[in-house]
N, C-alpha and C positions, 0 to 999 in steps of 0.2 A: 610938472606935477609929479611927485614921487608916489609910486604905488607900493603898498606894503602887502606882502604875502603873509597872511596870518598863519598859514600852515607851515611856514619855513622852519620855525623852531622845532615843531613836532617832527618834521621830516628829518632834520638833522639828528634829533634824538633817536629816531628809529634807525637811522643809518649807523650811528655810533653803537646803539644797542645790538644791532645785527653783527657788527664787527666784533664786539665783545663776546657775543655768543659763539662766533666762529673760533676765536682764540681760545675760549674756554673749552670748546669741544676738542680742539687740537692740543690741549694741555699746555698752551703757550702763555707766557706772561707779557701782557701788552706793553707796559712801560719799559721792560728790559728789551723787548723786541724793537721798540722805537729807538732806544739808545744804540743798540747794535747796528740798526739800519742807518742811522745818521753817521756813525763812525765809518761804516763801509762806503757810504756815498762820498764822504769827505775823502776817503782813501782813493777812490776811483778818480776823482777830480785831480788830486795831486799826482797820481800815478800817470795820468795822461801827459802831464808836463814833465815829470821826472824821467819818463821813458823816451823822451824826444818826440812827443806827439805820436806815439805808436798805437794806432787803433787796434791792431791785432793783439798787442800785449794787454790792453784794457779788456778786450773781448775775452781773452783767456782767463783773466782775473774774474770777470763776471761769471764765466762758466764754473770756475772753482768755487766762487761764493755760492752759486746755485747748488753745487754739490754739497757744500757745507750746510746750507739752509735745509736741504733735503735730509741730511743726516741728523740735524737738530730736531726736525719735526718727527722723524721716526723714533729717535731716542727719547723724546719727550713723552711718548706713549707708554714707555716701560714703567713698571712698578719697581720700587726699591728692592723687593724680594728678587725680582728678575735680574736686576743689576748686580745684586750680591752674588747670585748664582753664576752669573757670567764672568765675574771678575777674575777667577783663576784661569779660565780658558782664554780670556783676552790677554792676560799676562803671558801665558805659555805661548800663545800664537805670536805675540810681539817678540818674545825671546828667540823663537825659532827664526823669525825674519831677521833679527839682528845678527844671528850666527850666519845666515845665508848671505847677508850683506858683507860681513867681514871676510867671507870666503870667496864670493863671486859677484859682489855688487858692482854696479856701474860706477866708473870713476869720472869725476868732474872737478876741475880746479884743484887737482892734487889730493882730493879726498874721495874715499870710497864709502858713500853714504846712501846710495839709491838702488832700488830694484827697478830695472827697466823691462817692462813687458811688451814694449813696442808701441802699443796704443796708449799707454800711460806709464808715467815714471813717478814713483813715490818714495818717501823717506820713512822707513819703518821706525826709526827712533822717535818720531812724532807720536806714534801709537803709545809708546811707553809713558808719555806725559799724562795720559789718562789711565793706563793700566796700572801704573805704580800706586797712585793714590787710591784707586779702586780696591786693589788687593790689600793695601795697608788698612783701609777703612773696614773691609770685611774681616780681616784678622782681629782688629781691635773690637769690633762689634760683638764678637763671640767670647770676649774675655773681660775680666774686671779691670777697671781703670783706677789710678794711673798705671801705665805699663811697668812691669817689673824688668829686672836686668835680662833674664832669659828672653822675654818678649822683645826687648829692644835689640837683642842680638839677631833675632829672626827678622825683625823689621829692617835692620841694617843690611842684611843679605838681600831682602826684597828690593831695596833701594839701590844699593851699590853695584849689584851684578849688572843690571842693564846700563847703569851709568858708565861702568868700566868698558863694556862692549861698545858703547857710543863714543867714548873718549878716544879709543884706539882707531877710529875711522879715518882721520881724527875729526871730532866735532865737539870741542870743549864747551861751546855755548849751550848746545842741547843737553849735554851731560850735566852741566851745572843746573839747568832748569829741571831735569828729572830729579836730581837730589833735592832741590828746593821744594818741589811739589810734595815729595814724601816727607821731608823734614818738617814742613809747616804743619802737616797733618799730625805728626807725632807730637809736636810741641803743643798743639791744641788738645791733644788727648790727655794732657796733664803731666808732661814730662817734668820731673823734679829739677830744681835749680842745680843741685849737685851734679846731676847727669849732664846738664847743659854746659856747666863749667868744664867737666871732664871731656865732653865731646868737643868743645872749643879747643882744648889743649891737644887732643888727638888730631883735630883738623889742622892745627898749626904744624904739628909734626909731619902730617901727611903732605902738607903744602911744601915743606922743606924737601922731603923726599921726591915729591913730584917735580919740583923745580930743577933739581940736580939730575934726576934719572929718567923722567918720563916726558916732560915738556919738550916740544920741538923748538928749534932755534927761533922761528918766526913768532911762536907763542911767547917766548921769553922777551923778545924785542917789543911785543905789544905792551907788556907790563912795564918795561923800562921806559918806553917812549910815552906811556901814560904819565909817568912822573915828570918827564921833560921832553915833549915832542920835538923840540928844536935840536936835540942831539942827533937826530937822523931825519931832517926835514924832507929829503927826497926819497926816503925809504919807509921804514916802519912808522915814522911820525907823520907821513904825508896825509893819511886819512883824517887824523884828528885836526891837523892844521887847516886843511881845506874846509872841513866841517865847521870849525869855529869861525873861519872867515865868512862862510855862507850865512851862518846864523847871525853873526854880528852885523853884517852888511845889510840885513833885512830891516833893521831898525824897528820902529813901532808898528808900521803898517805894511812893510814889505815893498818889494820892487814890482809887484804885480804878477798875476798868473802867467806862466811861461816866459817871464822876463828876467829870471834869475841868471846872472852871468856865470856864477860858479857851476851851476847845474847845466845850463843850456850849452855852455862852452866846454863841458865835460872835464872841468878841473876837479869836480867832486866825484870820487869813485863810489861804486855801488849805490848810486843815487836812487835807484828804484827799489832797492832791497833794504840793506841794513842802515843806510844813511838817508833815508827818505825824510826823516824828521828835520834834517838840515835844509832840505828843499823847501819844506813848509816854512821854516824860519826865514829863509831868504825871500821867498815869493809872497808870503802872507804876513811876515813880521811877527812881532811879539803877540799881537792880537790873534793871529791865526793859530799860534802855538797854544795860547790860553784857551781858545775855543775848543781845540782838539783835546787838551788835557781836561777841560771841564766835561766833555762828553765821556771821556774815560772814567773820570771821577763818578759820574752818574751811573755808569754801567757797574762799576765796582760797588758803589753804595747800594744800588738796587739788588745786586747779587748777594751781598752780605745780609740784606734784609730778608731775602728769600731763604737764605741759609739759616737765619735765626728762627724761622717759623717751622722748620722741620722738627721731627719728633724723636727719632731713634738715633742711636750712636752712629751707625753707618751713614745715615743721611746727613747728620749735622757735620761730621768730620769731613766727608767727601765734598759736600757743597761749599763749606767754608774754605777748604783747600783749593777748590777750583777758582773761587772768587779771589782769594789772596794771591794765588799763583798768577792770575791774569794781571793783577796789579804789579807783581814783581817783573813780569815781562815788560810792561810799560816803563817801569823804573829803570831797569837795566839798559834798555835801548836808549831812552832819552839821556840817561847818565853817560853812556859811552859816547854818544854822538856829540854831547856838549863838553866832553873832556873830563867829566867827574868820575868816570869809571874806565877801566881798561877795555879795549875793544875785544869782544868775545864772540861776535857774529850772531847776535840775537836780533831777529826782525821786529819791527814795530807792529804789534798785533792788529790784524784786520786792515792794515794800511800798506805795509810793505808787500811787494809782489812775491808770491809764493803759493805753491799748490797744497801740499800736505798740511802745512802749518795752518792755513785758513780753514781747511776742512776740520782739522782736529780741534781748533778753538771753538768753532760753532758747534761741533759735536759735544764738547764739554758743557757749553751753555744748555744744550738740549738735555743732558743728564741733570744739570742743576734744576731746570724747570720740571723735569720728571719727579725729582725728589720733593720739590715744593708742592706740585699739583696733586700728588698722591699721598701727601703727608697724613691724611685722615684714614688712609687705608693700610697703614703700616702695621705689620704683625711683628711679633718678637722673633 
């Protein structure tokens, strides 16, 4: 005999209502929070396999996700006016840290990108992923749009200075992301088509100069082997070849969790960081990749919806830039791992193992939620 609890539905409704009130009090968006939580959970499952069943690495990732979640909650409480006021100081603080890194930063894998305080090691260039669009949004908020030529010159300085300091570490991937974050915001501010064409021409010229005078040999090889990885299968092309083998061998449903031959036998390099997308393809197949990409699509779509509901120039530009930049992170990583883009060292957001990157991404979503939740309190 089946017994029916008539109060079950009302209990469920009270529970859901209580959770909604808590999220509202914390200025957090429930759907976006669920999407981010699912991506992070998926990432931890994959990371355990990609790290060679390293419980300690997964635990460190959980701690960093916890730090990012705390930063997200704290930043979600701030009003747009407070974020606008803080933007120049965050930018200056980040620039000072970049100079410190270039002078006396910790060196790892041939790059000088970190500040090591003993109990924590962090990458200051990650701070500029938030500081650059924040300062650009504040600058445009106070001026008429679309931006004029003198305004664009100022914005170019705001964007390119930290990007240059990051590129010399060398960290070309993060430098590109800093430029993209600022550039997306400027384009959304109503950048005229003529300026876009001129900017593209300047970028092409700068790329030629950078190729011949600034790029290091391994960076040139990454671009050349992107065109044809087989020209150096044991050197610069090794990453892409092994990644494509891993993704292709996974088929539709994959080989099973912790059963990937390329990853478990360590043929796939950087499998727990930049190339973790290939691990997903090998172990969970095309279905696993589609599930993850669907979660990313939901997060981006929800973020853009929140951005569309904001009311002032600063909030609209900054929130939309954060949402679209997150999409670009996903696009670049998945593109480079599958061989559609050159390898530039961009991690898969909230899935790849990394400390500062995880905290920065979640902090960015905290800012986005703050701009949305306080949209009715915005002053001029």
